[in-house]
C-alpha positions as CSV (number, residue, x, y, z in Angstrom):
1,M,63.8,22.1,56.4
2,G,63.3,23.2,60.0
3,Q,60.1,23.6,62.0
4,S,58.3,26.9,61.8
5,N,57.7,28.7,65.0
6,P,54.2,27.8,66.2
7,D,53.8,31.4,67.6
8,T,54.5,32.9,64.2
9,R,51.3,34.4,62.7
10,F,50.7,36.1,59.5
11,V,48.1,38.7,58.4
12,V,47.0,40.3,55.2
13,C,46.6,44.1,55.1
14,I,43.0,45.0,54.1
15,K,43.2,48.7,55.0
16,N,46.0,51.3,55.2
17,E,44.2,54.6,55.8
18,G,46.7,56.9,57.4
19,Y,49.6,54.6,56.7
20,P,50.1,54.3,52.9
21,A,53.9,54.5,53.1
22,S,54.0,51.8,55.9
23,L,51.4,49.3,54.8
24,E,50.6,47.9,51.4
25,L,47.1,46.6,50.7
26,R,46.9,42.8,50.1
27,K,50.4,42.3,51.4
28,I,51.2,39.6,53.9
29,Y,52.8,40.8,57.2
30,R,54.4,38.9,60.0
31,V,52.8,39.5,63.5
32,I,54.9,39.9,66.6
33,A,53.0,38.7,69.7
34,D,52.0,41.6,72.0
35,A,49.4,40.9,74.6
36,S,49.2,44.5,75.7
37,A,48.6,45.7,72.2
38,A,45.9,43.1,71.7
39,R,44.0,44.4,74.7
40,H,43.8,47.7,72.9
41,A,42.6,46.3,69.5
42,L,46.1,46.8,68.0
43,V,48.4,44.3,66.3
44,R,52.2,44.6,66.1
45,V,53.5,43.8,62.6
46,V,56.8,44.2,60.8
47,D,56.0,46.8,58.2
48,E,57.7,48.2,55.1
49,S,60.4,49.9,57.2
50,G,61.5,46.5,58.4
51,E,60.6,47.4,62.0
52,D,57.7,46.4,64.1
53,Y,55.0,48.9,64.8
54,L,51.4,48.9,66.2
55,Y,48.5,49.2,63.9
56,P,44.7,48.9,64.3
57,R,43.7,45.2,64.3
58,A,40.8,46.0,61.9
59,Y,43.4,46.8,59.2
60,F,44.4,43.1,58.9
61,V,42.9,39.6,58.5
62,S,44.7,36.6,60.0
63,I,45.7,33.9,57.6
64,E,47.1,30.4,58.0
65,L,49.8,29.4,55.5
66,P,51.3,26.1,54.6
67,E,54.5,25.4,56.5
68,A,56.6,25.7,53.3
69,V,55.2,29.2,52.6
70,E,55.8,30.3,56.2
71,E,59.4,29.2,56.0
72,A,59.9,31.0,52.6
73,L,58.4,34.2,54.1
74,A,60.5,33.9,57.2
75,L,63.7,33.8,55.1
76,S,62.7,36.9,53.1
77,M,61.6,39.0,56.1
């Protein structure tokens, strides 16, 4: 299996107030690096639409996953 991208991060949704159709609670989402968004307490994630959008950082908790899990998620996303 190939190496996972070291810049790839994953988060778990812990709040979806205002975005129930876009974010599922307790679901793992892939983060797209966005320094400008981070300065505004936002995080860019690939949501249920399959597109990346900005959401409040407080809606997520960062997680570290084993490489095999990251690879499996990358294939499904």
